[in-house]
C-alpha positions as CSV (number, residue, x, y, z in Angstrom):
1,M,-10.0,-37.3,15.7
2,T,-11.1,-37.6,19.3
3,E,-14.7,-38.8,19.8
4,P,-16.9,-36.6,22.1
5,V,-17.8,-38.2,25.4
6,P,-21.6,-38.8,25.8
7,A,-23.2,-36.5,28.4
8,R,-24.4,-39.4,30.5
9,D,-20.9,-41.1,30.6
10,S,-19.3,-37.7,31.4
11,R,-21.6,-37.0,34.2
12,G,-21.1,-40.5,35.6
13,T,-17.3,-40.0,35.4
14,R,-17.5,-36.7,37.3
15,V,-19.8,-38.2,40.0
16,A,-17.5,-41.2,40.4
17,A,-14.5,-38.9,40.8
18,I,-16.2,-36.8,43.5
19,Q,-17.3,-40.0,45.3
20,E,-13.7,-41.2,45.3
21,A,-12.5,-37.9,46.6
22,L,-15.0,-37.9,49.4
23,A,-14.2,-41.5,50.3
24,A,-10.5,-40.6,50.4
25,G,-11.2,-37.5,52.6
26,S,-9.9,-35.1,49.9
27,L,-12.5,-32.4,50.5
28,R,-10.4,-29.7,48.8
29,G,-10.4,-31.6,45.5
30,A,-14.1,-32.6,45.9
31,D,-14.9,-28.9,46.7
32,R,-13.5,-27.7,43.4
33,M,-15.2,-30.5,41.4
34,V,-18.6,-29.7,43.0
35,D,-18.3,-26.0,42.2
36,A,-17.7,-26.8,38.5
37,L,-21.0,-28.7,38.3
38,H,-24.4,-27.4,37.1
39,P,-27.1,-27.4,39.9
40,A,-28.9,-30.3,38.2
41,E,-25.6,-32.3,38.2
42,V,-25.0,-31.5,41.8
43,A,-28.5,-32.8,42.6
44,H,-27.7,-36.0,40.7
45,L,-24.5,-36.3,42.7
46,L,-26.3,-35.9,46.0
47,E,-28.9,-38.5,45.0
48,S,-26.1,-40.9,44.1
49,L,-24.4,-40.8,47.5
50,P,-25.1,-42.7,50.7
51,P,-26.5,-40.5,53.6
52,A,-23.1,-40.0,55.3
53,Q,-21.3,-38.8,52.1
54,R,-24.4,-36.9,51.0
55,A,-24.3,-34.7,54.2
56,V,-20.6,-34.0,53.5
57,A,-21.1,-33.2,49.9
58,W,-24.0,-30.8,50.7
59,Q,-21.6,-28.8,52.9
60,L,-19.4,-28.3,49.8
61,V,-22.2,-26.7,47.8
62,D,-21.8,-23.0,47.5
63,A,-24.5,-21.1,49.5
64,D,-25.5,-19.1,46.4
65,S,-26.3,-22.3,44.6
66,Q,-28.1,-24.2,47.3
67,G,-31.6,-23.0,46.3
68,D,-31.1,-24.1,42.6
69,V,-29.9,-27.5,43.8
70,L,-32.8,-28.0,46.2
71,V,-35.2,-27.3,43.3
72,E,-33.6,-30.1,41.2
73,L,-33.6,-32.7,44.0
74,S,-36.2,-35.4,44.4
75,E,-38.7,-34.7,47.2
76,E,-37.3,-37.3,49.6
77,V,-33.7,-36.2,49.4
78,R,-34.7,-32.5,49.5
79,S,-36.8,-33.0,52.6
80,E,-33.9,-34.8,54.3
81,L,-31.5,-31.9,53.6
82,V,-34.0,-29.3,54.5
83,A,-34.7,-30.9,57.8
84,D,-31.1,-30.4,58.8
85,M,-30.8,-26.7,57.6
86,P,-31.4,-23.8,60.0
87,D,-34.1,-21.4,59.0
88,S,-31.7,-18.6,58.1
89,E,-29.9,-20.8,55.6
90,L,-33.3,-21.9,54.0
91,V,-34.3,-18.2,53.6
92,A,-31.0,-17.4,52.1
93,A,-31.3,-20.3,49.7
94,T,-34.6,-19.0,48.3
95,E,-33.1,-15.7,47.2
96,G,-32.8,-15.2,43.4
97,L,-35.0,-18.3,42.5
98,A,-37.4,-18.0,39.6
99,V,-41.0,-17.5,40.9
100,D,-42.2,-20.9,39.8
101,D,-39.2,-22.7,41.3
102,L,-39.7,-20.7,44.5
103,A,-43.3,-21.7,44.7
104,D,-42.4,-25.4,44.3
105,L,-39.8,-25.1,47.0
106,L,-41.9,-23.1,49.5
107,A,-44.6,-25.8,49.3
108,E,-42.2,-28.2,51.1
109,L,-40.5,-25.8,53.5
110,P,-41.5,-25.4,57.2
111,E,-44.4,-22.9,57.6
112,A,-42.3,-20.5,59.6
113,V,-39.7,-20.4,56.9
114,T,-42.4,-19.8,54.2
115,R,-43.8,-16.9,56.1
116,Q,-40.4,-15.4,56.6
117,V,-39.6,-15.7,52.9
118,L,-42.9,-14.1,51.9
119,R,-42.3,-11.2,54.3
120,S,-38.9,-10.6,52.7
121,M,-40.4,-10.2,49.2
122,D,-41.9,-7.1,47.7
123,Q,-45.6,-6.9,47.2
124,R,-45.6,-7.8,43.5
125,D,-43.5,-10.9,43.9
126,R,-45.4,-11.9,47.0
127,E,-48.7,-11.8,45.0
128,R,-47.1,-13.8,42.2
129,V,-45.9,-16.6,44.5
130,S,-49.2,-16.6,46.4
131,S,-51.1,-17.1,43.1
132,L,-48.9,-20.1,42.2
133,L,-49.3,-21.6,45.7
134,A,-53.1,-21.4,45.3
135,Y,-53.0,-24.3,42.7
136,P,-52.1,-27.9,43.3
137,E,-48.6,-28.7,41.9
138,D,-49.9,-31.3,39.5
139,T,-52.1,-28.8,37.6
140,A,-51.4,-26.2,35.0
141,G,-51.6,-23.5,37.6
142,G,-49.0,-25.3,39.7
143,L,-46.7,-25.7,36.7
144,M,-46.9,-22.1,35.3
145,N,-44.6,-19.2,35.7
146,T,-46.0,-15.7,36.0
147,D,-43.0,-14.1,34.2
148,T,-44.6,-13.2,30.9
149,V,-44.2,-10.5,28.3
150,T,-47.5,-9.0,27.1
151,V,-48.4,-6.5,24.3
152,R,-51.6,-4.8,23.2
153,A,-53.3,-5.9,20.1
154,D,-53.4,-2.5,18.5
155,V,-49.7,-1.8,18.8
156,P,-47.6,-1.8,15.6
157,M,-44.7,-4.3,15.3
158,D,-42.0,-1.6,15.3
159,V,-43.3,-0.3,18.6
160,V,-43.2,-3.8,20.0
161,M,-39.6,-4.2,18.9
162,R,-38.6,-0.9,20.5
163,Y,-40.3,-2.0,23.7
164,L,-38.3,-5.3,23.7
165,R,-35.1,-3.4,23.2
166,M,-35.8,-1.1,26.1
167,R,-36.7,-4.1,28.2
168,G,-33.2,-5.5,27.6
169,E,-33.9,-9.2,28.1
170,L,-36.6,-11.7,27.9
171,P,-37.6,-14.5,30.3
172,E,-35.9,-17.8,29.6
173,R,-37.5,-20.0,26.9
174,T,-39.6,-17.2,25.5
175,D,-40.8,-18.1,22.0
176,C,-43.8,-15.8,21.8
177,L,-45.3,-12.7,23.4
178,F,-48.9,-12.8,24.7
179,V,-51.4,-10.4,23.2
180,V,-53.9,-8.9,25.8
181,D,-56.5,-6.2,25.9
182,R,-56.3,-3.3,28.4
183,H,-57.9,-5.5,31.1
184,D,-55.2,-8.2,30.7
185,R,-57.6,-10.6,29.0
186,Y,-55.8,-13.0,26.7
187,L,-56.3,-12.6,23.0
188,G,-53.6,-14.8,21.5
189,A,-49.9,-15.4,21.1
190,L,-47.5,-13.5,18.9
191,P,-44.5,-15.8,17.9
192,L,-41.2,-14.0,17.9
193,T,-40.6,-15.4,14.4
194,R,-43.6,-13.5,13.1
195,L,-42.6,-10.4,15.0
196,L,-39.2,-10.4,13.3
197,T,-40.6,-11.1,9.8
198,S,-43.7,-8.9,9.8
199,E,-44.0,-5.4,8.3
200,P,-43.1,-2.7,10.9
201,E,-46.5,-1.0,10.6
202,A,-48.5,-4.2,11.0
203,L,-50.4,-4.5,14.2
204,A,-49.7,-7.2,16.8
205,S,-53.1,-8.6,16.3
206,T,-52.3,-9.5,12.7
207,G,-49.4,-11.7,13.7
208,M,-51.2,-13.7,16.4
209,D,-51.1,-17.5,16.1
210,P,-54.8,-18.6,15.8
211,E,-53.9,-22.1,17.0
212,A,-52.2,-20.9,20.3
213,S,-55.1,-22.1,22.5
214,P,-54.7,-21.2,26.2
215,I,-54.8,-23.7,29.0
216,A,-57.1,-23.5,32.1
217,P,-55.2,-23.5,35.4
218,E,-57.1,-26.5,36.7
219,T,-56.0,-28.7,33.8
220,P,-54.2,-31.8,35.2
221,A,-50.4,-31.9,34.6
222,H,-50.7,-35.1,32.4
223,E,-53.2,-33.4,30.1
224,V,-50.8,-30.4,29.8
225,A,-48.0,-32.8,28.8
226,A,-50.3,-34.4,26.2
227,L,-51.1,-31.0,24.8
228,F,-47.5,-30.0,24.5
229,E,-46.7,-33.4,22.8
230,S,-49.5,-33.3,20.3
231,R,-49.1,-29.6,19.4
232,D,-45.2,-29.5,19.6
233,L,-45.4,-26.5,22.0
234,I,-42.5,-24.7,23.5
235,S,-44.7,-22.5,25.8
236,A,-48.4,-22.0,26.3
237,A,-50.5,-19.4,28.1
238,V,-52.5,-20.2,31.3
239,V,-55.7,-18.3,31.3
240,S,-58.4,-18.1,34.0
241,A,-62.1,-18.8,33.5
242,D,-62.8,-15.0,33.0
243,G,-60.1,-14.8,30.3
244,K,-57.3,-13.1,32.2
245,L,-53.7,-14.2,31.5
246,L,-52.3,-15.8,34.6
247,G,-48.9,-17.0,33.4
248,R,-47.2,-19.5,31.0
249,I,-46.0,-23.0,31.0
250,T,-42.7,-23.8,29.3
251,V,-41.5,-27.1,27.8
252,D,-38.8,-27.6,30.6
253,D,-41.6,-28.0,33.1
254,V,-43.5,-30.4,30.9
255,V,-40.3,-32.5,30.5
256,D,-40.3,-32.9,34.3
257,V,-43.9,-34.0,34.2
258,V,-43.2,-36.6,31.5
259,R,-40.2,-37.9,33.5
260,E,-42.3,-38.1,36.7
261,Q,-45.0,-40.0,34.9
262,A,-42.6,-42.6,33.5
263,E,-41.0,-43.0,37.0
264,H,-44.4,-43.4,38.6
265,A,-45.5,-46.1,36.2
266,S,-42.3,-48.2,36.7
267,L,-42.2,-47.7,40.5
268,A,-45.9,-48.1,41.1
269,A,-45.9,-51.5,39.3
270,A,-43.5,-52.7,42.0
271,G,-45.4,-51.1,44.8
272,L,-42.8,-48.4,45.4
273,E,-43.3,-44.7,46.0
274,D,-42.4,-42.0,43.5
275,E,-38.9,-40.5,43.9
276,E,-38.0,-43.0,46.5
277,D,-34.4,-42.5,47.7
278,V,-32.4,-45.5,46.6
279,F,-29.9,-44.8,49.4
280,A,-32.5,-44.5,52.1
281,G,-31.9,-46.3,55.4
282,V,-32.6,-50.0,55.7
283,R,-35.5,-49.8,58.2
284,K,-37.2,-47.0,56.2
285,S,-36.9,-48.9,52.9
286,A,-38.0,-52.2,54.5
287,R,-41.0,-50.5,56.1
288,R,-42.2,-49.0,52.8
289,R,-41.9,-52.3,50.9
290,A,-43.5,-54.4,53.7
291,L,-47.0,-53.3,52.8
292,W,-47.0,-54.7,49.3
293,L,-45.2,-57.8,50.4
294,G,-48.0,-58.4,52.9
295,I,-50.7,-57.8,50.2
296,N,-48.9,-60.2,47.9
297,L,-48.7,-62.8,50.7
298,V,-52.5,-62.6,51.2
299,T,-53.1,-63.1,47.5
300,A,-50.6,-66.0,47.4
301,L,-52.3,-67.7,50.3
302,F,-55.6,-67.3,48.5
303,A,-54.2,-69.0,45.4
304,S,-52.7,-71.7,47.7
305,W,-56.1,-72.3,49.3
306,V,-57.6,-72.9,45.9
307,V,-55.0,-75.5,45.1
308,G,-55.6,-77.1,48.5
309,L,-59.2,-77.7,47.5
310,F,-58.0,-80.2,44.9
311,E,-55.4,-81.9,47.0
312,A,-56.9,-85.3,46.4
313,T,-56.9,-84.8,42.7
314,I,-53.2,-83.8,42.7
315,E,-52.3,-86.9,44.7
316,K,-54.0,-89.2,42.1
317,V,-52.8,-87.3,39.0
318,V,-49.3,-86.1,39.8
319,A,-48.9,-84.7,36.2
320,L,-51.3,-81.9,37.1
321,A,-48.9,-80.6,39.8
322,V,-46.1,-80.5,37.3
323,L,-48.2,-78.6,34.8
324,M,-49.7,-76.0,37.2
325,P,-46.9,-73.5,36.8
326,V,-47.3,-73.6,33.0
327,V,-51.0,-72.6,33.2
328,A,-50.3,-69.8,35.8
329,S,-47.3,-68.5,33.8
330,M,-49.1,-68.3,30.5
331,G,-52.1,-66.5,32.1
332,G,-49.8,-64.1,34.0
333,I,-47.8,-63.1,30.9
334,A,-51.0,-62.6,28.7
335,G,-52.7,-60.6,31.4
336,T,-49.6,-58.4,32.0
337,Q,-49.5,-57.6,28.3
338,T,-53.1,-56.5,28.3
339,V,-53.1,-54.6,31.6
340,T,-49.9,-52.7,30.6
341,L,-51.5,-51.6,27.3
342,I,-54.7,-50.5,29.0
343,I,-53.0,-48.6,31.8
344,R,-50.9,-46.7,29.2
345,A,-54.0,-46.0,27.1
346,I,-55.8,-44.7,30.2
347,A,-52.8,-42.5,31.1
348,V,-52.7,-40.9,27.6
349,G,-56.5,-40.5,27.5
350,Q,-57.2,-43.0,24.7
351,V,-59.7,-45.1,26.6
352,Q,-63.1,-43.4,26.9
353,P,-66.6,-44.8,27.7
354,S,-67.4,-44.7,24.0
355,N,-64.7,-47.1,23.0
356,A,-64.3,-49.2,26.1
357,R,-66.7,-51.9,25.0
358,W,-65.0,-52.3,21.6
359,L,-61.6,-52.5,23.3
360,F,-62.9,-55.1,25.7
361,Y,-64.1,-57.4,22.9
362,K,-61.0,-56.8,20.9
363,E,-58.7,-58.0,23.8
364,L,-61.1,-60.9,24.5
365,A,-60.7,-62.0,20.9
366,V,-56.9,-61.6,21.1
367,G,-56.8,-63.7,24.3
368,A,-59.0,-66.4,22.7
369,L,-56.9,-66.6,19.5
370,N,-53.6,-66.8,21.4
371,G,-55.2,-69.2,23.9
372,V,-56.2,-71.7,21.2
373,A,-52.9,-71.4,19.3
374,W,-50.6,-71.9,22.3
375,A,-52.9,-74.3,24.0
376,A,-52.5,-76.6,21.0
377,V,-48.8,-76.4,21.3
378,I,-48.8,-77.1,25.0
379,A,-51.3,-80.0,24.5
380,V,-49.0,-81.7,22.0
381,A,-46.0,-81.2,24.4
382,T,-48.0,-82.6,27.3
383,W,-49.0,-85.6,25.2
384,A,-45.4,-86.2,24.2
385,S,-44.2,-85.9,27.9
386,F,-46.9,-87.9,29.6
387,G,-48.3,-90.1,26.8
388,T,-52.0,-89.4,27.6
389,W,-54.5,-87.4,25.6
390,D,-56.7,-86.9,28.6
391,V,-54.2,-84.7,30.4
392,A,-53.3,-83.0,27.1
393,A,-57.0,-82.2,26.5
394,I,-57.4,-80.8,30.0
395,M,-54.3,-78.6,29.5
396,F,-55.7,-77.3,26.3
397,V,-58.9,-76.2,27.8
398,A,-57.3,-74.8,31.0
399,I,-54.9,-72.7,28.9
400,V,-57.7,-71.3,26.8
401,I,-59.8,-70.5,29.8
402,N,-56.9,-68.8,31.6
403,L,-55.8,-66.7,28.7
404,V,-59.4,-65.5,28.0
405,A,-59.8,-64.7,31.7
406,A,-56.4,-62.9,31.6
407,A,-57.6,-60.7,28.7
408,M,-60.9,-59.9,30.5
409,A,-59.1,-59.1,33.8
410,G,-56.4,-57.0,31.9
411,V,-59.1,-54.7,30.6
412,L,-61.6,-54.7,33.5
413,I,-59.2,-54.3,36.4
414,P,-57.5,-51.0,35.4
415,M,-60.8,-49.5,34.2
416,T,-62.5,-50.4,37.5
417,L,-59.7,-49.1,39.6
418,K,-59.7,-45.9,37.6
419,R,-63.4,-45.5,38.2
420,L,-62.8,-46.1,41.9
421,R,-60.1,-43.4,41.8
422,I,-57.4,-45.9,42.6
423,D,-54.1,-45.8,40.6
424,P,-54.2,-48.7,38.2
425,A,-50.4,-48.8,38.0
426,L,-50.2,-49.3,41.7
427,A,-52.8,-52.1,42.3
428,G,-53.5,-53.6,38.9
429,G,-50.5,-56.0,38.8
430,V,-51.2,-57.5,42.2
431,I,-54.9,-58.1,41.4
432,L,-54.2,-59.5,37.9
433,T,-51.7,-62.0,39.3
434,T,-54.2,-63.3,41.8
435,V,-56.9,-63.6,39.1
436,T,-54.7,-65.5,36.6
437,D,-53.3,-67.8,39.3
438,V,-56.7,-68.6,40.8
439,V,-58.5,-69.1,37.5
440,G,-55.6,-71.1,36.0
441,F,-55.4,-73.5,39.0
442,A,-59.1,-73.8,39.4
443,A,-59.5,-74.6,35.7
444,L,-56.8,-77.2,35.5
445,L,-57.5,-78.9,38.8
446,G,-61.3,-78.6,38.4
447,L,-61.2,-80.3,35.0
448,G,-58.8,-82.9,36.4
449,S,-61.3,-83.7,39.2
450,L,-64.2,-84.1,36.7
451,F,-62.5,-86.2,34.1
452,L,-59.4,-87.9,35.5
453,V,-60.4,-88.9,39.0
């Protein structure tokens, strides 16, 4: 029996085949393969091509699918393609898009194109798009879709069923109907499963889910993702402060938020921008990375300056120079473990002022315990290598000091950055490395100056 091919491998195979066809100049074959792809797969293909091949592949995308593909692309690749498209093509690409996708795309199009698209829409759709554009994209209001199905609380279930049959189709990923009063104020959610299993004469209000709490439009996107995760939601209502139903958020939008958060954490730790194009030009990529290389150079020079203060000690006790990387490395690893845990806890909302002090002392105790345990091992190894208990004792104390300092820094740095409204994932690692290097070198060389020279 033939084993099914995993989706990732299948997609990779298709992308590789199209890349080979483009490289060979076989545009007819590449054209057929591109037409057979889902818009998300076309977006993945474009993001996997160098700029020259990307421009050629984009010309192979059917005009009716270009809008769906643009929505799926990362911001940088999308802006690159949009910049080369005439206004008439951009307007045509927006036709037929879902309202929430259209709002996301319009936010990045030239202002003249946005005005032209809005003018081409009917009054109802224009108001729906304008309501979405009024909210930042990283909030519940920016994530929501205004395409909802509502029913009145006093309507029997059989009437609701007849209404749905007359309507003909439901918006994608509809798992519930929203119950409202005559002023469109949100009352609750009626799951489709309850609609199908309830008595025909029962009222819609009797089937409402009492746990279907609405979400305020100003709620940050990461909090929306946390709500969907903790409550296992498929969709949720977005309700204004005066109780009116504005729209709904569906799980596919939340999956995008979770993916973006994961990418942000990994890229920010290396000082890179979100959704950075891996095939961007050399000068553009070099310019972006230069800033954090420069910051790292400044911190490295500071650590080097601290070492220079103990030059005389190093000349007299060469063993300390050999052991310096051990102290710095142990502190760096311990600090990275702590700062990673704290940044994650902050991101998911687990760290609050009420538990921050307890968490600080807990990590301090962990650092001290690991410091004593591993310092003892390193001290014995130092004695075995250099045959002197003096250097071994200094290594023991320096390791303990640096691991305790690493634990303190691992908690305090992200919390302080968060309070200063600076992304801890972006700056925490650089500051932590400086702290552990400086404290480790100062402890080892300072103790060496006091007791060995």
